[in-house]
C-alpha positions in Angstrom: -107.1 -82.9 48.4 -109.7 -85.7 48.6 -108.3 -86.7 52.1 -108.6 -83.2 53.5 -111.5 -82.5 55.9 -113.6 -79.5 54.6 -116.0 -77.9 56.8 -119.6 -77.0 55.7 -122.3 -74.9 57.5 -125.9 -75.6 57.5 -128.0 -72.8 58.7 -130.6 -70.2 57.7 -129.3 -66.9 56.3 -129.4 -64.0 58.8 -128.3 -66.4 61.5 -124.8 -65.0 62.0 -123.3 -67.2 59.2 -120.8 -64.6 57.9 -119.9 -63.7 61.5 -119.1 -67.3 62.1 -117.1 -67.6 58.8 -115.1 -64.6 59.9 -114.5 -65.8 63.5 -113.4 -69.4 62.4 -111.0 -68.0 59.7 -109.5 -65.5 62.2 -108.9 -67.9 65.1 -107.2 -71.0 63.7 -104.7 -71.8 60.8 -106.3 -74.7 59.0 -109.8 -73.6 57.7 -110.3 -70.6 55.4 -113.8 -69.2 54.8 -114.1 -67.8 51.3 -116.9 -65.5 50.2 -119.8 -67.8 49.5 -120.0 -68.6 45.8 -123.2 -70.8 46.3 -121.9 -73.4 43.9 -124.2 -76.3 44.7 -127.4 -74.3 45.2 -126.8 -72.7 41.7 -125.2 -75.5 39.7 -125.8 -78.9 41.3 -129.3 -79.5 39.9 -128.4 -77.9 36.6 -125.3 -80.3 36.2 -127.1 -82.9 33.9 -127.8 -80.3 31.2 -124.1 -79.7 30.6 -123.9 -83.1 29.0 -121.2 -85.8 29.4 -118.8 -84.2 31.8 -116.2 -86.6 30.6 -116.1 -84.5 27.4 -113.7 -81.6 28.1 -115.7 -79.0 26.2 -118.8 -79.8 28.5 -116.7 -79.7 31.6 -115.1 -76.4 30.7 -118.4 -75.0 30.4 -119.3 -76.1 33.9 -115.8 -74.6 35.0 -116.6 -71.4 33.4 -120.0 -70.9 35.2 -118.4 -72.0 38.5 -115.6 -69.3 38.0 -118.2 -66.7 37.1 -119.8 -67.4 40.5 -116.5 -66.5 42.2 -115.8 -63.4 40.4 -119.1 -61.8 39.6 -119.7 -61.2 43.2 -120.0 -58.2 45.6 -116.9 -59.7 47.3 -115.0 -61.4 44.4 -112.4 -64.0 45.1 -108.9 -62.6 45.1 -107.3 -65.7 43.4 -106.6 -65.7 39.7 -107.9 -68.8 38.1 -108.8 -69.7 34.5 -110.6 -72.5 32.9 -107.5 -74.4 31.6 -105.7 -73.9 34.9 -108.7 -75.4 36.8 -109.0 -78.2 34.3 -105.4 -79.2 34.6 -105.5 -79.1 38.4 -108.7 -81.2 38.5 -107.0 -83.9 36.2 -103.9 -83.9 38.4 -106.0 -84.7 41.4 -107.1 -87.9 39.8 -110.7 -87.6 40.9 -112.7 -90.7 39.8 -115.6 -88.6 38.5 -116.2 -85.0 37.3 -119.1 -83.2 39.2 -120.1 -80.0 40.8 -119.3 -81.3 44.4 -115.7 -82.1 43.5 -115.2 -79.0 41.3 -116.3 -76.7 44.0 -114.1 -78.6 46.5 -111.1 -78.1 44.2 -111.8 -74.4 43.9 -112.3 -73.6 47.6 -109.2 -75.7 48.4 -107.1 -73.8 45.8 -108.3 -70.6 47.3 -107.7 -71.6 50.9 -104.1 -72.8 50.1 -103.4 -69.4 48.3 -104.3 -67.8 51.7 -102.0 -70.1 53.6 -104.5 -72.5 54.9 -105.0 -76.2 54.4 -108.6 -76.5 53.7 -111.8 -74.5 53.8 -115.0 -73.6 55.6 -118.0 -73.3 53.2 -121.0 -71.4 54.3 -122.9 -71.4 50.9 -126.7 -71.3 51.0 -128.9 -74.4 51.2 -126.2 -76.8 52.0 -128.7 -78.8 54.0 -130.0 -80.1 50.7 -126.6 -81.5 49.8 -125.5 -83.3 52.9 -125.4 -86.9 51.5 -124.0 -85.7 48.0 -121.1 -84.0 49.9 -120.4 -87.1 52.2 -120.6 -89.4 49.2 -117.9 -87.4 47.3 -116.0 -86.1 50.4 -116.4 -88.6 53.1 -114.1 -86.8 55.6 -116.3 -83.6 55.7 -117.4 -82.1 58.9 -120.5 -79.9 59.5 -121.7 -77.1 61.9 -125.4 -76.6 62.5 -125.9 -72.8 63.3 -129.3 -71.7 64.6 -130.9 -68.3 65.6 -133.9 -67.4 67.5 -136.7 -67.2 64.8 -138.1 -63.9 66.2 -134.8 -62.2 65.9 -134.4 -63.9 62.6 -137.5 -62.2 61.5 -136.4 -58.9 62.8 -133.3 -59.3 60.6 -135.2 -60.4 57.5 -137.4 -57.3 57.9 -134.2 -55.1 57.6 -133.5 -56.6 54.2 -134.4 -54.8 51.1 -134.8 -58.2 49.1 -137.1 -60.0 51.6 -140.8 -60.4 52.0 -142.9 -58.3 54.4 -144.8 -61.3 55.3 -144.3 -62.6 58.8 -146.0 -65.9 57.7 -143.6 -66.3 54.9 -140.5 -65.6 56.9 -141.7 -67.8 59.9 -142.4 -70.6 57.4 -139.0 -70.2 55.9 -137.3 -70.5 59.2 -139.4 -73.4 60.2 -138.7 -75.3 56.9 -135.1 -74.8 57.1 -134.7 -75.9 60.7 -136.7 -79.1 59.9 -134.0 -79.9 57.4 -131.0 -78.9 59.6 -132.4 -80.7 62.7 -133.0 -83.9 60.6 -129.2 -83.6 59.4 -128.1 -82.9 62.9 -130.0 -86.0 64.2 -128.8 -88.3 61.4 -125.1 -87.7 61.3 -122.6 -89.0 63.9 -121.6 -86.4 66.6 -118.1 -86.7 65.5 -119.3 -85.3 62.0 -121.5 -82.5 63.1 -121.6 -79.8 65.9 -124.5 -77.7 66.9 -124.1 -74.0 68.0 -126.3 -70.9 68.2 -126.0 -67.3 67.3 -126.8 -66.4 70.9 -124.0 -68.6 72.2 -121.5 -66.8 69.9 -122.5 -63.3 70.9 -122.5 -64.3 74.6 -118.9 -65.7 74.5 -117.3 -65.8 71.0 -113.9 -67.1 72.3 -115.5 -70.0 74.1 -117.8 -70.8 71.1 -114.9 -70.8 68.5 -112.7 -72.7 70.9 -115.2 -75.4 71.2 -115.3 -75.5 67.4 -111.6 -75.8 67.1 -111.8 -78.7 69.5 -114.3 -80.4 67.3 -112.1 -79.7 64.4 -109.0 -80.9 66.2 -107.3 -77.6 65.4 -105.4 -75.1 67.6 -107.6 -72.2 68.7 -105.8 -68.8 68.4 -107.2 -66.3 70.9 -105.8 -63.1 69.1 -107.8 -62.8 65.9 -105.7 -62.6 62.7 -106.3 -60.0 60.1 -107.7 -61.6 57.1 -109.1 -59.7 54.2 -112.0 -61.8 53.1 -114.9 -60.1 54.8 -115.3 -56.9 52.8 -117.8 -56.4 50.2 -120.2 -53.9 48.6 -123.3 -55.3 50.3 -125.3 -53.7 53.0 -125.9 -57.1 54.7 -122.1 -57.5 55.5 -121.7 -53.9 57.1 -121.7 -55.3 60.6 -118.7 -57.5 59.9 -116.4 -54.6 60.2 -117.8 -53.7 63.6 -117.0 -55.4 67.0 -119.4 -58.2 67.9 -122.8 -56.8 69.0 -123.3 -58.6 72.2 -126.8 -57.2 72.8 -128.0 -58.1 69.4 -130.6 -60.5 70.8 -134.3 -60.3 71.8 -134.7 -57.3 69.4 -138.1 -58.7 68.7 -139.5 -57.5 72.0 -139.2 -53.9 70.5 -140.0 -54.8 67.0 -143.1 -56.9 67.2 -146.4 -56.7 69.2 -148.0 -59.7 70.9 -150.1 -60.6 67.8 -147.0 -60.7 65.6 -145.0 -62.7 67.9 -147.8 -65.2 68.7 -148.0 -65.5 64.9 -144.2 -66.4 64.6 -144.2 -68.7 67.6 -147.4 -70.5 66.4 -145.6 -71.5 63.1 -142.1 -72.3 64.6 -143.0 -73.6 68.1 -142.0 -77.2 67.6 -138.5 -76.4 66.3 -138.1 -73.6 68.9 -138.8 -76.1 71.7 -136.3 -78.6 70.2 -133.7 -75.9 70.1 -134.4 -74.6 73.5 -135.9 -71.3 72.8 -138.8 -70.2 75.2 -142.0 -69.0 73.9 -143.5 -65.6 75.0 -147.1 -66.5 74.3 -149.4 -69.7 73.9 -149.4 -70.9 70.2 -152.7 -70.6 68.4 -154.1 -72.1 65.2 -154.0 -69.6 62.4 -157.0 -69.6 60.0 -156.5 -70.0 56.2 -158.2 -66.7 55.3 -155.9 -64.9 57.7 -153.0 -66.6 56.3 -153.7 -65.8 52.8 -154.6 -62.2 53.7 -151.4 -61.7 55.6 -149.2 -63.2 52.8 -151.1 -60.9 50.2 -150.7 -57.7 52.3 -147.0 -58.5 53.0 -146.1 -59.2 49.3 -147.9 -56.0 48.2 -145.9 -54.0 50.8 -142.8 -55.6 49.7 -143.3 -54.8 46.1 -144.1 -51.2 46.7 -141.2 -50.8 49.0 -138.9 -52.4 46.5 -140.2 -50.0 43.8 -139.1 -47.0 45.7 -135.9 -48.0 47.2 -134.4 -50.3 44.6 -132.0 -47.7 43.1 -130.9 -46.6 46.5 -130.0 -49.9 48.0 -128.7 -52.1 45.2 -125.1 -51.8 44.1 -124.1 -52.5 40.7 -122.1 -55.7 41.7 -125.2 -57.1 43.4 -127.3 -56.4 40.2 -124.6 -58.2 38.0 -124.5 -61.2 40.4 -128.4 -61.5 40.3 -128.3 -61.4 36.5 -125.7 -64.0 36.4 -127.8 -66.4 38.5 -130.9 -65.6 36.5 -128.9 -66.2 33.3 -128.1 -69.7 34.4 -131.6 -70.4 35.5 -132.9 -69.4 32.1 -130.1 -71.2 30.3 -130.9 -74.6 31.9 -134.5 -74.4 33.1 -136.2 -73.1 30.1 -133.6 -74.0 27.3 -133.3 -70.5 26.1 
């Protein structure tokens, strides 16, 4: 398995990441895109607190938490794995170390092969933070950098029940994440990473996925396959069951006024220009008092909104998932 070439996505959420996962899985026979378990963002920095992973008991505890991330999910994995089975398969692979990167690699490869694919496409969150850890452990890995216009990104974030109402926070999030993604894209060899955009995918999905398949040296299948990995009890995945929304761009022109767009563009202009997005207005310097006030008002609106809509929008599976991640955070970050 170590010689396989897994594919990893670096991107911001709400940039078409699950759409890309769906399209890649449906249009070729090698890479399978499982529901994102977010192994590295949840477990990697907590790995030292499990103790010596050469000790089977310690490693089993890490395996248990990794499997929980697969199954306590609004779209749980449909492969049956238990701790002992995973431990045996890990040992049979003769990996030269035990760590989260290789454990997640094993789990996703097992799932992919259960579905009839050779390897996997991982779109877990925050993978831009783990590029060199991935390459150190899996040197044949490849990457896709997917980006989206920050103004439409902000529109999409505003539609989420779990996101801030502060445009400054949202714009800063996009800018910060693109800084990391752009740095990665500029550092890696072009045979290792491919850049594409949400807008390109909407404009011509077959052309975009065909280009990705060429990058991966796999055969593009024009007629999409029926793969049942894109369902889940989550409002944010509702569009995956619909045809591609080709007109789902420049929604910001109706959503935001001139002042709001100027605010977003002033924060993100450098990354926008690098990625080829045209500005609507001239960027302006934002005063510190205005920044603080906008963030404060946005956070207050968010908390009030969440208080009234929480029980209407959150499914039990999402609540259980949040409790699991919080449990791991408390367990290792505070020692409780």
